[in-house]
C-alpha positions as CSV (number, residue, x, y, z in Angstrom):
1,M,122.4,120.3,64.2
2,D,119.7,122.1,62.3
3,V,117.7,119.1,60.9
4,I,115.6,121.2,58.6
5,Q,118.5,122.9,56.9
6,R,120.5,119.6,56.6
7,I,117.6,117.8,54.8
8,A,117.1,120.8,52.6
9,E,120.7,120.7,51.5
10,E,120.6,117.0,50.9
11,L,117.4,117.2,48.8
12,S,118.4,120.4,47.1
13,V,115.2,122.1,48.1
14,T,114.4,125.1,50.3
15,S,114.3,124.9,54.1
16,Q,110.7,126.3,53.9
17,Q,109.6,123.3,51.8
18,V,111.2,120.9,54.3
19,A,109.8,122.7,57.3
20,A,106.3,122.6,55.8
21,A,106.6,118.8,55.1
22,V,108.0,118.1,58.6
23,A,105.1,120.0,60.2
24,L,102.6,118.0,58.2
25,L,104.2,114.7,59.0
26,D,104.3,115.6,62.7
27,E,100.6,116.4,62.5
28,G,100.0,112.8,61.3
29,A,99.7,113.4,57.6
30,T,100.9,110.6,55.4
31,V,103.4,110.9,52.5
32,P,100.7,110.0,49.8
33,F,98.4,112.7,51.2
34,I,101.1,115.4,51.4
35,A,102.3,114.6,47.9
36,R,98.8,114.6,46.4
37,Y,96.9,117.2,48.3
38,R,99.4,119.6,49.9
39,K,101.5,120.7,47.0
40,E,101.0,124.4,47.8
41,A,102.4,123.8,51.3
42,T,105.5,122.0,50.2
43,N,105.9,123.8,46.9
44,G,105.5,120.5,44.9
45,L,107.6,118.0,46.8
46,D,106.9,114.6,45.2
47,D,106.4,111.3,46.9
48,T,110.0,110.2,46.2
49,Q,111.4,113.4,47.8
50,L,109.0,113.1,50.7
51,R,110.0,109.4,51.4
52,R,113.6,110.5,51.5
53,L,112.8,113.4,53.7
54,E,110.8,111.1,56.1
55,E,113.7,108.7,56.2
56,R,116.4,111.3,56.9
57,L,114.1,113.1,59.4
58,S,114.0,109.9,61.4
59,Y,117.7,109.3,61.2
60,L,118.7,112.9,62.1
61,R,116.3,113.0,65.0
62,E,117.7,109.8,66.3
63,L,121.2,111.3,65.8
64,N,120.3,114.4,67.8
65,D,118.8,112.3,70.6
66,R,122.0,110.3,70.8
67,R,124.0,113.5,70.7
68,K,122.1,114.8,73.7
69,T,122.7,111.6,75.6
70,I,126.4,111.6,74.9
71,L,126.8,115.3,75.9
72,E,125.1,114.6,79.1
73,S,127.2,111.5,79.8
74,I,130.5,113.3,79.2
75,A,129.3,116.3,81.2
76,T,128.6,114.2,84.3
77,Q,132.2,112.9,84.0
78,D,133.4,116.6,84.1
79,K,135.3,115.9,80.8
80,L,133.3,118.0,78.4
81,T,135.6,120.7,77.0
82,P,134.4,123.4,74.6
83,E,136.4,121.8,71.8
84,L,134.9,118.4,72.4
85,E,131.4,119.8,72.7
86,R,131.8,121.7,69.4
87,A,133.0,118.5,67.7
88,I,130.1,116.5,69.0
89,K,127.6,119.1,68.0
90,L,129.0,119.2,64.4
91,A,129.1,115.4,64.0
92,D,127.0,114.5,61.0
93,S,126.8,110.7,61.3
94,K,126.3,108.1,64.0
95,T,129.7,106.6,63.2
96,L,131.5,109.9,63.9
97,L,129.5,110.5,67.0
98,E,130.4,107.2,68.4
99,D,134.0,107.7,67.5
100,L,134.1,110.9,69.5
101,Y,132.3,109.3,72.5
102,L,134.6,106.2,72.5
103,P,137.1,107.6,75.0
104,Y,134.4,108.5,77.5
105,K,132.0,105.6,77.0
106,P,131.6,103.4,80.0
107,K,133.4,100.2,79.3
108,R,134.6,97.0,80.9
109,R,138.0,97.0,82.7
110,T,140.6,97.1,80.0
111,K,144.3,96.4,80.3
112,A,144.7,100.2,80.0
113,Q,142.4,100.8,82.9
114,I,144.2,98.2,85.0
115,A,147.5,100.0,84.2
116,R,146.0,103.3,85.2
117,E,144.9,101.8,88.5
118,A,148.5,100.6,89.0
119,G,149.7,104.2,88.6
120,L,151.4,103.8,85.2
121,E,149.8,106.7,83.4
122,P,152.5,109.1,84.5
123,L,155.1,106.8,83.0
124,A,153.2,106.9,79.6
125,D,152.9,110.7,79.8
126,A,156.6,111.0,80.6
127,L,157.7,108.9,77.6
128,M,155.5,111.0,75.3
129,A,156.8,114.3,76.7
130,D,160.5,113.6,76.7
131,R,161.8,111.3,73.9
132,A,165.4,111.4,75.4
133,L,164.3,109.3,78.3
134,I,165.4,105.7,78.3
135,P,162.2,103.6,78.8
136,E,163.9,100.8,80.8
137,Q,165.5,103.2,83.2
138,I,162.5,105.5,84.0
139,A,160.3,102.4,84.3
140,Q,162.3,101.2,87.3
141,A,160.5,103.7,89.5
142,Y,157.1,102.2,88.7
143,V,157.9,98.6,89.7
144,N,155.5,97.8,92.5
145,A,154.7,94.3,93.6
146,D,151.7,95.5,95.7
147,K,150.1,96.7,92.4
148,A,151.1,93.7,90.4
149,V,153.7,95.5,88.5
150,M,156.4,92.9,89.1
151,D,159.2,94.2,86.8
152,V,160.3,96.8,84.3
153,A,158.7,94.9,81.4
154,A,155.3,94.9,83.1
155,A,155.6,98.6,83.8
156,L,156.4,99.4,80.2
157,D,153.7,97.0,78.9
158,G,151.1,98.8,81.1
159,A,152.3,102.2,79.8
160,R,152.0,100.9,76.3
161,Q,148.5,99.7,76.9
162,I,147.5,103.2,78.0
163,L,148.9,104.8,74.9
164,M,147.5,102.2,72.6
165,E,144.0,102.9,74.0
166,R,144.5,106.6,73.6
167,I,145.6,106.1,70.0
168,S,142.7,103.8,69.2
169,E,140.2,106.3,70.6
170,N,141.4,109.2,68.5
171,A,138.3,110.0,66.5
172,E,140.1,111.9,63.7
173,L,142.8,109.2,63.3
174,L,140.3,106.4,63.3
175,S,138.1,108.1,60.7
176,E,141.0,108.9,58.4
177,L,142.3,105.3,58.6
178,R,138.9,103.8,58.2
179,E,138.3,105.8,55.0
180,R,141.8,104.9,53.7
181,I,141.2,101.2,54.1
182,W,137.7,101.5,52.6
183,R,139.3,103.0,49.4
184,K,142.2,100.5,49.2
185,G,141.1,97.4,51.2
186,I,140.7,94.0,49.7
187,L,138.3,91.4,51.1
188,H,139.4,87.8,50.7
189,S,137.2,84.8,51.3
190,T,138.4,81.2,51.6
191,V,136.7,77.9,52.3
192,V,137.0,76.5,55.8
193,S,139.3,73.5,55.7
194,G,137.4,70.3,55.6
195,K,134.1,71.9,54.6
196,E,134.5,71.9,50.8
197,T,131.7,69.5,50.2
198,E,129.3,71.2,52.6
199,A,130.2,74.6,51.0
200,A,129.7,73.4,47.4
201,K,127.1,76.2,46.7
202,F,129.7,78.8,47.6
203,K,132.4,77.3,45.4
204,D,132.9,80.6,43.6
205,Y,134.1,82.1,46.9
206,F,136.6,79.3,47.9
207,D,139.5,81.7,47.0
208,Y,138.0,85.1,46.1
209,S,139.4,88.6,46.4
210,E,137.8,91.9,45.5
211,A,138.1,95.6,46.5
212,I,135.8,96.0,49.4
213,N,134.3,99.2,48.1
214,T,133.3,97.7,44.8
215,I,131.8,94.3,45.8
216,P,128.2,94.1,44.4
217,S,125.4,93.6,46.8
218,H,124.5,90.1,45.8
219,R,128.1,88.9,46.1
220,A,128.6,90.6,49.5
221,L,125.5,88.9,50.8
222,A,126.6,85.6,49.4
223,I,129.9,85.6,51.2
224,F,128.4,86.8,54.5
225,R,125.9,84.0,54.2
226,G,128.8,81.6,53.7
227,R,130.5,83.0,56.8
228,N,127.3,82.8,58.9
229,E,127.1,79.1,57.9
230,D,130.7,78.6,59.0
231,V,131.9,77.4,55.7
232,L,133.7,80.6,54.5
233,S,136.4,82.7,56.3
234,L,136.7,86.4,55.5
235,T,139.9,88.4,55.8
236,L,140.3,92.1,55.2
237,K,143.6,93.2,53.8
238,P,144.5,96.9,54.0
239,A,145.5,96.9,50.3
240,E,146.6,94.7,47.5
241,L,150.1,94.9,48.8
242,D,149.2,93.9,52.3
243,Q,152.4,94.4,54.2
244,E,153.3,97.6,52.6
245,E,150.0,99.2,53.6
246,H,150.4,97.9,57.1
247,Q,153.7,99.7,57.3
248,L,152.3,102.9,55.8
249,C,149.4,102.9,58.3
250,T,151.9,102.4,61.1
251,Q,153.8,105.4,59.9
252,F,150.6,107.3,59.8
253,V,150.0,106.5,63.4
254,C,153.6,107.5,64.2
255,Q,152.9,110.9,62.7
256,Q,150.0,111.4,65.1
257,L,152.4,110.7,67.9
258,A,154.9,113.2,66.5
259,I,157.6,110.5,66.0
260,K,159.8,111.8,63.3
261,D,162.7,109.3,63.6
262,I,163.8,106.7,66.1
263,S,167.1,108.2,67.0
264,K,166.0,108.9,70.6
265,P,165.5,106.1,73.1
266,A,161.8,106.8,73.7
267,D,161.1,107.2,70.0
268,A,162.0,103.6,69.2
269,W,159.7,102.4,72.0
270,L,156.9,104.7,70.9
271,A,157.3,103.5,67.3
272,E,156.8,100.0,68.5
273,T,153.8,101.2,70.4
274,A,152.3,102.7,67.3
275,R,152.8,99.4,65.4
276,F,151.0,97.5,68.1
277,A,148.2,100.1,68.2
278,W,147.7,99.8,64.5
279,K,147.7,96.0,64.3
280,I,146.0,95.2,67.5
281,K,143.6,98.1,68.2
282,L,143.0,100.2,65.1
283,F,143.0,97.6,62.4
284,T,140.9,95.2,64.4
285,R,138.3,97.9,64.9
286,I,138.4,99.0,61.3
287,D,138.1,95.4,60.1
288,L,134.8,95.0,62.0
289,D,133.6,98.5,61.0
290,L,134.2,98.0,57.3
291,K,132.7,94.5,57.1
292,L,129.6,95.9,58.9
293,R,129.6,98.9,56.5
294,L,129.8,96.5,53.5
295,R,127.0,94.4,54.9
296,E,124.8,97.3,55.6
297,A,125.3,98.8,52.2
298,A,124.6,95.4,50.6
299,E,121.5,95.0,52.6
300,L,120.2,98.5,51.7
301,E,120.8,97.7,48.0
302,A,119.0,94.3,48.3
303,I,116.1,96.0,50.1
304,R,116.0,98.6,47.3
305,V,115.9,95.9,44.6
306,F,113.2,94.1,46.5
307,A,111.1,97.3,46.9
308,N,111.4,98.1,43.2
309,N,110.4,94.6,42.1
310,L,107.4,94.7,44.6
311,R,106.3,98.1,43.3
312,D,106.4,96.8,39.7
313,L,104.5,93.7,40.6
314,L,101.8,95.6,42.6
315,L,101.3,98.0,39.7
316,M,100.9,95.3,37.1
317,A,98.0,95.8,34.7
318,P,94.7,94.5,36.0
319,A,92.5,92.4,33.7
320,G,89.5,94.3,35.2
321,H,86.0,93.5,36.3
322,K,85.5,90.2,34.5
323,T,84.1,86.9,35.7
324,T,87.2,84.8,36.2
325,M,88.0,81.1,36.7
326,G,91.1,80.4,38.8
327,L,92.9,77.1,38.4
328,D,95.5,76.0,41.0
329,P,97.3,73.2,39.2
330,G,98.3,70.0,40.9
331,I,98.9,66.4,39.8
332,R,98.1,63.8,42.4
333,T,95.9,66.2,44.5
334,G,94.1,67.5,41.4
335,V,93.5,70.9,40.0
336,K,91.6,73.2,42.3
337,V,88.9,75.3,40.5
338,A,87.3,78.6,41.7
339,V,85.0,80.9,39.8
340,V,84.6,84.6,41.0
341,D,82.3,87.3,39.7
342,T,83.3,90.7,38.5
343,T,83.7,91.9,42.1
344,G,85.8,88.9,43.2
345,K,82.9,87.2,45.0
346,V,83.2,83.4,44.9
347,L,80.5,81.8,42.8
348,A,81.6,78.2,42.6
349,T,84.5,75.8,43.5
350,D,85.5,72.3,42.4
351,T,88.4,69.9,42.1
352,I,89.2,68.1,38.9
353,Y,91.7,65.3,38.2
354,P,92.9,65.5,34.6
355,H,96.5,64.4,35.3
356,A,98.0,61.1,36.6
357,P,97.1,59.0,38.4
358,K,93.4,59.5,37.6
359,N,93.8,60.9,34.1
360,Q,90.2,62.2,34.0
361,W,91.0,64.5,31.0
362,D,87.6,64.5,29.2
363,Q,85.6,64.6,32.5
364,S,87.6,67.6,33.6
365,I,87.0,69.4,30.4
366,A,83.3,68.8,30.8
367,I,83.3,70.2,34.3
368,L,85.1,73.3,33.3
369,A,82.9,73.9,30.3
370,R,79.8,73.6,32.5
371,L,81.1,76.1,35.0
372,I,82.2,78.5,32.3
373,K,78.7,78.4,30.6
374,Q,76.8,78.6,33.9
375,H,78.7,81.6,35.2
376,Q,79.6,83.3,31.9
377,V,83.3,83.2,32.6
378,T,85.5,85.2,30.2
379,L,89.0,84.8,31.8
380,V,90.8,81.6,32.9
381,S,93.7,82.3,35.3
382,I,96.2,79.4,35.6
383,G,98.7,79.3,38.4
384,N,102.3,78.8,37.1
385,G,103.3,76.1,39.6
386,T,103.5,72.4,39.3
387,A,101.5,71.0,36.4
388,S,100.8,74.5,35.1
389,R,101.7,73.7,31.5
390,E,99.7,70.5,31.6
391,T,96.8,72.4,32.9
392,D,97.3,75.1,30.3
393,Q,97.1,72.3,27.7
394,L,93.8,71.2,29.3
395,V,92.3,74.6,28.8
396,A,93.6,74.8,25.3
397,D,91.8,71.5,24.5
398,L,88.7,72.9,26.2
399,M,88.8,75.9,23.9
400,K,89.3,73.7,20.8
401,Q,86.3,71.5,21.8
402,H,84.1,74.4,22.8
403,K,84.8,77.2,20.3
404,D,81.6,78.9,21.3
405,L,83.0,79.8,24.7
406,P,84.5,83.3,24.6
407,I,87.3,82.7,27.1
408,Q,90.9,83.8,27.3
409,K,93.5,81.8,29.3
410,I,96.3,83.6,31.1
411,M,99.2,82.1,33.2
412,V,99.8,84.1,36.4
413,S,102.3,83.9,39.2
414,E,101.0,81.9,42.1
415,A,103.8,83.1,44.4
416,G,102.5,83.5,47.9
417,A,99.1,81.9,47.1
418,S,99.8,79.0,49.5
419,V,100.9,81.4,52.2
420,Y,97.6,83.3,51.8
421,S,95.5,80.1,51.7
422,A,96.7,79.0,55.1
423,S,96.6,82.5,56.7
424,E,94.2,83.7,59.4
425,L,93.0,86.3,56.9
426,A,92.0,83.7,54.4
427,A,90.3,81.6,57.1
428,K,88.3,84.6,58.1
429,E,87.4,85.5,54.5
430,F,86.5,82.0,53.5
431,P,85.7,80.0,56.6
432,E,83.7,77.5,54.6
433,L,86.4,76.8,52.0
434,D,89.1,74.2,52.1
435,V,92.6,75.6,52.3
436,S,93.5,74.3,48.9
437,L,90.5,76.0,47.2
438,R,91.4,79.4,48.7
439,G,94.5,79.3,46.6
440,A,92.4,79.0,43.4
441,V,90.3,82.0,44.5
442,S,93.5,84.0,45.0
443,I,94.8,83.0,41.6
444,A,91.6,84.2,40.0
445,R,91.5,87.5,41.8
446,R,95.1,88.4,41.3
447,L,94.4,88.4,37.5
448,Q,91.4,90.7,38.0
449,D,93.4,93.1,40.2
450,P,96.9,92.1,41.3
451,L,97.2,95.0,43.7
452,A,94.0,94.2,45.6
453,E,94.9,90.6,46.0
454,L,98.7,90.8,46.7
455,V,98.2,93.3,49.6
456,K,96.8,90.3,51.5
457,I,100.1,88.5,51.4
458,D,103.2,89.3,53.3
459,P,105.5,91.0,50.7
460,K,108.4,88.7,51.7
461,A,106.3,85.7,50.6
462,I,105.8,87.0,47.1
463,G,109.4,86.1,46.1
464,V,110.8,89.0,44.2
465,G,113.8,89.8,46.4
466,Q,117.4,88.8,46.6
467,Y,118.8,87.3,49.8
468,Q,115.7,88.7,51.5
469,H,116.2,86.6,54.6
470,D,119.7,87.8,55.1
471,V,118.9,91.5,55.4
472,N,117.7,93.6,58.3
473,Q,114.1,92.5,58.7
474,V,113.0,95.7,60.4
475,Q,114.3,97.9,57.6
476,L,112.9,95.5,54.9
477,A,109.5,95.4,56.5
478,R,109.4,99.2,56.8
479,M,110.5,99.7,53.2
480,L,108.0,97.2,51.8
481,D,105.2,98.7,53.8
482,T,105.9,102.1,52.3
483,V,105.9,100.6,48.8
484,V,102.5,99.0,49.4
485,E,101.1,102.2,50.8
486,D,102.4,104.3,47.9
487,C,101.0,101.8,45.3
488,V,97.6,101.5,46.9
489,N,97.1,105.3,47.2
490,A,98.5,105.9,43.7
491,V,95.8,103.7,42.3
492,G,92.9,104.5,44.7
493,V,90.5,102.1,46.3
494,D,86.8,101.3,45.5
495,V,85.4,101.6,49.0
496,N,82.4,99.4,48.2
497,T,84.4,96.4,47.1
498,A,87.8,96.7,48.9
499,S,88.9,94.2,51.5
500,V,90.2,95.1,55.0
501,P,93.8,94.5,54.0
502,L,93.4,96.8,51.0
503,L,91.6,99.5,52.9
504,K,94.1,99.6,55.8
505,Q,96.8,100.7,53.3
506,V,94.8,103.8,52.4
507,S,96.2,107.0,53.8
508,G,94.8,107.7,57.3
509,L,93.1,104.3,57.8
510,T,94.0,101.8,60.4
511,A,93.1,98.1,60.5
512,S,90.3,98.8,63.0
513,I,88.8,101.6,61.0
514,S,89.0,99.5,57.8
515,E,87.1,96.7,59.6
516,N,84.5,99.2,60.7
517,I,84.1,100.4,57.0
518,V,83.5,96.8,55.8
519,S,81.1,96.2,58.7
520,F,79.2,99.4,58.0
521,R,79.0,98.5,54.3
522,N,77.7,95.0,55.1
523,S,75.1,96.4,57.5
524,N,73.9,99.4,55.5
525,G,74.6,98.5,51.9
526,P,77.1,100.3,49.5
527,F,78.3,103.8,50.3
528,L,76.5,106.3,48.0
529,N,78.7,109.2,48.7
530,R,81.9,110.1,50.6
531,S,80.1,112.0,53.3
532,Q,78.6,108.7,54.5
533,L,82.1,107.6,55.5
534,K,81.9,110.1,58.4
535,K,79.2,107.8,59.9
536,V,81.7,104.9,60.2
537,P,82.7,104.4,63.9
538,R,86.1,105.9,64.7
539,L,86.6,107.4,61.3
540,G,87.0,111.0,62.6
541,D,87.8,114.2,60.8
542,K,91.5,113.7,60.6
543,A,91.1,110.2,59.2
544,F,88.5,111.4,56.7
545,E,90.8,114.2,55.6
546,Q,93.7,111.8,55.0
547,A,91.7,109.0,53.3
548,A,88.7,110.6,51.4
549,G,90.6,111.5,48.3
550,F,92.0,108.0,47.8
551,L,88.6,106.3,48.3
552,R,86.4,105.9,45.3
553,I,82.6,105.5,45.1
554,M,81.6,104.3,41.7
555,S,78.1,105.2,40.3
556,G,77.4,107.1,43.5
557,D,75.4,110.4,44.1
558,N,78.3,112.6,43.0
559,P,80.5,111.8,40.0
560,L,83.4,113.6,41.9
561,D,83.3,110.8,44.5
562,A,84.7,108.4,41.8
563,S,87.7,110.7,41.2
564,S,90.8,111.7,43.1
565,V,89.4,115.2,43.7
566,H,89.4,115.6,47.5
567,P,86.0,116.6,49.1
568,E,87.7,119.7,50.5
569,A,88.1,120.9,46.9
570,Y,84.5,120.4,45.8
571,P,83.8,124.1,46.3
572,L,86.5,124.8,43.8
573,V,84.8,122.5,41.3
574,N,81.5,124.2,42.0
575,A,83.1,127.6,41.2
576,I,84.3,126.2,37.9
577,L,80.8,124.9,37.1
578,D,79.3,128.3,38.0
579,D,81.8,130.0,35.8
580,T,81.3,127.8,32.8
581,G,77.6,127.3,33.2
582,K,77.9,123.5,32.9
583,S,76.8,120.6,35.1
584,I,79.4,118.3,36.6
585,R,78.2,115.5,34.3
586,D,78.6,117.7,31.3
587,L,82.0,118.9,32.3
588,I,83.6,115.5,33.1
589,G,85.5,114.0,30.3
590,Q,85.4,117.1,28.1
591,S,89.2,117.2,27.4
592,Q,89.2,119.9,24.8
593,F,87.0,122.2,26.8
594,L,88.8,121.6,30.1
595,R,92.2,122.3,28.5
596,S,90.9,125.6,27.2
597,L,90.3,126.8,30.8
598,N,93.0,128.9,32.4
599,P,93.8,127.4,35.8
600,A,95.0,130.8,37.1
601,N,91.4,132.1,36.9
602,Y,90.4,129.8,39.8
603,I,93.3,130.4,42.2
604,S,92.2,131.5,45.6
605,S,93.5,131.8,49.2
606,A,92.5,128.2,49.7
607,F,93.6,126.6,46.4
608,G,96.8,127.4,44.5
609,L,97.8,126.7,41.0
610,P,99.0,123.1,41.6
611,T,95.7,122.0,43.0
612,V,93.6,123.8,40.4
613,S,95.8,122.2,37.6
614,D,95.4,118.8,39.2
615,I,91.7,119.1,39.4
616,L,91.2,120.1,35.8
617,Q,93.4,117.2,34.7
618,E,91.5,114.8,36.9
619,L,88.1,116.0,35.4
620,E,89.3,115.0,32.0
621,K,89.5,111.3,33.1
622,P,88.3,110.9,36.6
623,G,89.7,108.0,38.6
624,R,92.2,107.3,36.0
625,D,94.3,104.1,36.7
626,P,98.0,104.7,36.5
627,R,98.6,101.1,35.8
628,P,99.4,100.0,32.2
629,E,96.9,98.4,29.8
630,F,96.3,94.7,30.4
631,K,98.2,92.3,28.0
632,S,98.9,88.6,28.2
633,V,101.7,86.4,27.1
634,Q,101.2,83.1,25.2
635,F,103.7,80.4,26.1
636,K,104.9,78.4,23.1
637,E,103.0,75.1,22.6
638,G,105.1,72.0,23.0
639,V,107.7,73.8,25.2
640,E,106.6,72.7,28.7
641,K,109.8,71.6,30.4
642,V,113.5,72.4,30.4
643,T,114.3,69.4,28.2
644,D,112.0,70.9,25.5
645,L,114.3,73.9,25.1
646,Q,116.9,74.2,22.4
647,P,119.5,77.0,21.9
648,G,118.2,79.5,19.3
649,M,114.5,79.2,20.2
650,T,112.6,82.5,20.4
651,L,110.0,82.6,23.1
652,E,107.6,84.9,24.9
653,G,107.9,85.2,28.7
654,V,107.1,87.2,31.8
655,V,109.7,89.0,33.9
656,T,109.3,87.6,37.4
657,N,112.3,89.2,39.2
658,V,114.9,91.8,38.5
659,A,118.3,91.7,40.2
660,N,121.4,93.8,39.8
661,F,123.0,91.2,37.6
662,G,120.0,90.6,35.3
663,A,116.4,89.6,35.0
664,F,114.6,86.2,35.6
665,V,112.0,85.3,33.0
666,D,109.2,82.7,33.2
667,I,109.0,81.0,29.7
668,G,106.6,78.3,30.8
669,V,108.9,75.5,31.7
670,H,108.6,75.5,35.5
671,Q,112.0,77.1,35.8
672,D,112.8,80.7,35.2
673,G,115.6,81.6,32.8
674,L,118.2,84.3,33.4
675,V,118.8,87.2,31.1
676,H,122.2,88.4,32.2
677,I,122.7,92.1,32.4
678,S,125.0,91.9,29.4
679,H,122.1,90.4,27.3
680,L,119.3,92.7,28.3
681,A,119.9,95.0,25.3
682,D,122.3,95.6,22.4
683,D,123.7,98.6,24.2
684,F,125.5,98.7,27.6
685,V,123.1,98.5,30.5
686,K,124.0,99.8,33.9
687,D,120.8,99.2,35.8
688,P,118.5,96.2,34.6
689,R,115.4,98.1,35.7
690,S,116.1,100.7,33.1
691,V,115.2,98.0,30.6
692,V,112.7,95.7,32.3
693,K,110.7,95.4,35.4
694,A,108.7,92.6,37.1
695,G,105.6,91.8,35.2
696,D,106.9,92.9,31.8
697,M,106.1,90.7,28.7
698,V,109.3,90.1,26.8
699,K,110.7,88.1,23.9
700,V,113.8,86.1,24.6
701,R,116.2,83.8,22.7
702,V,117.5,80.7,24.4
703,L,121.3,80.7,24.6
704,E,122.1,77.7,26.6
705,V,120.3,75.0,28.7
706,D,121.9,73.2,31.6
707,V,119.4,70.4,32.3
708,A,121.4,68.9,35.2
709,R,121.4,72.2,37.1
710,Q,118.0,73.4,35.8
711,R,119.6,76.6,34.5
712,I,118.5,78.5,31.4
713,S,120.5,81.3,29.8
714,L,118.4,83.7,27.8
715,S,119.1,86.9,25.7
716,M,117.0,89.9,24.8
717,K,119.5,91.1,22.3
718,K,118.1,91.6,18.8
719,S,120.9,89.4,17.4
720,V,123.3,86.8,18.9
721,D,126.2,85.3,17.1
722,S,129.3,83.3,17.9
723,N,131.3,86.5,18.5
724,D,128.9,87.7,21.2
725,I,130.4,87.5,24.7
726,V,129.2,87.6,28.3
727,P,131.5,89.3,30.8
728,S,132.6,86.8,33.4
729,E,130.6,87.1,36.6
730,K,132.8,84.7,38.4
731,P,134.7,86.4,41.3
732,Q,138.4,86.7,40.7
733,K,140.7,84.7,42.9
734,T,143.6,87.0,43.5
735,N,143.2,90.3,41.7
736,H,140.4,92.7,42.8
737,K,140.5,94.4,39.4
738,V,137.9,92.2,37.6
739,K,138.8,91.5,34.0
740,P,136.2,90.2,31.6
741,K,137.0,86.9,29.9
742,S,135.8,86.9,26.3
743,Q,134.2,83.5,25.4
744,P,131.7,82.4,22.8
745,I,128.2,82.7,24.0
746,L,126.9,79.4,22.7
747,Q,129.7,77.5,24.4
748,N,130.3,79.2,27.7
749,S,127.5,81.6,28.5
750,M,126.1,79.4,31.2
751,S,129.2,79.3,33.4
752,N,129.5,83.1,32.9
753,A,125.9,84.2,33.4
754,F,125.1,81.9,36.3
755,A,128.5,81.9,38.1
756,K,127.3,84.6,40.4
757,A,123.5,84.7,39.9
758,L,121.1,84.1,42.7
759,K,119.4,80.8,42.9
760,K,115.8,81.6,42.3
């Protein structure tokens, strides 16, 4: 298979573009580097196309390696015919390749193999060749006690086993039947008898049926989890009319055996063989294959959702370089306090006890006011965990009592802060700090720059996925790693303040090189220019080429070092300066003048139009941050717990997670509410991320509150009345064609919206 041509067709680009990208990847170039600095080579392939290209390249190369192994295996058996070789070379998926290899794959001793060893293959061949033969009569000649063929029935059973194996290993037949059942099949789940109480959380799936090819990712993963916990049983039916489809598939197998009727003696026996082959061999294999296919598709979708949420979270707006106080709320153990300067350096830490049992409210306010004045704090970052609203009220009282303090309070997600606090990285970064205080530092820093702080935490601990522990962990980790890499390189990194975890996500930099950068910086002071990076041990020419454009040096010797202009393109900038007669400091930021320049005038053999255009655009606003402007949400005073909520309330909140069925929103009551997909907008919404993403500030209306189950139903529609409805998310029991049940929102939205929602 021509891998280059295949990928080009899939991406709808030219083979020359793909070949150039593959060559760069094979040379060690990263996707961010190729997308940003090698546009001429790939003719403008973007990072999304390059990620898809990289993924398919890996798959198709693995496919070709497997193809080679299979061809060699069959060749050593002297069974590789020209037709088979051609079919294997044309196979475009691992599934088809394995189907073709199945008859030749070394396997344990099967019943068919035992029958061949007993000399029964000629009997099977004879019955296939001459349908006029009477099976019971011809089988007499094959009875042989020495070979454990004790009677006619044993001989015919052996012959049947041989034919059944042949049928089940027919790649074309298997593929056609597999796709037929995928189109028509119904998956049915039932509760395991006697485990109704244990399986209470899977109640919606106690008697659930749906077309296998339409089951949403979150529902599929839920039923597979139930099966893995041994509380649900899963049955695949070939179609809604189960028995009719079994008969049709048997007839389909009969056609492959050229059985047109059963008027001849051998035809009747072969028809029965076809029925057994379908029920025992083919359908059993297809049942396993399609359940695996559903699970893999569901996992890929769940991984995609997780990756999108993580990207949105990492690219949340930073508050910027401001002295910040981080508060990690707690009740009995107190509120942990940390103050960090504009670069994230820890200035002070403390623990206050404003809440029960000590109730040192006024004393706590005094301590916070002293720290704020002493270190000129402008932002107070409050973790949104236990006692967060009580702590938010503490800061509100502080602001009322000390109106001279120019501070702003913001609630931030503390997801993963405890994981970071106890990590080896945190211990190395803050060896002198108690574990609990490290969390407060993280909460302060993630307000200043979410990306720089969140890269220190395992993405799986940030909590923006659905069924993340049920999916393929290798695929999940690989996808999340690419998301982190893309986000870090899209924003760029200040080399003089970045931590090792942040630096190692930069294109071309490894963990060891990142440690060397920080060590060099600590020993020699801040980097003054990008050229100094070449003095860092192990940071060779290749690493410099890949990384330099993404590393920023603010207020250094050369203003270009604070931009995304790559050092290799500095001669181009110098040519522009010579042509315009301006200095670099006079040229930077002059939008009107820069837009008046014609990029085509500066094209050369080294730099094409895309690079020149990018540089002129970068000079307008060097080092521009692609993240949005910082905004903060203000939770409603007096609404601090679920019992404070009332239907009809309008509140501000922050989107914490987006799933295929809707979005979860933090409204400041320690329990996220769900905006079902049907309530994200007045118009129909197919993909929730087309409306909201993690980190968005939104206004929501409370529809219903279930205090007992701690569930909150919200709406983002502009208007809600008694005629508004929520489509039932509850899986149907017997009919796979899901029909919405229209019910008044204010009466029944909770059962509808949460019936199939994930538990946060």
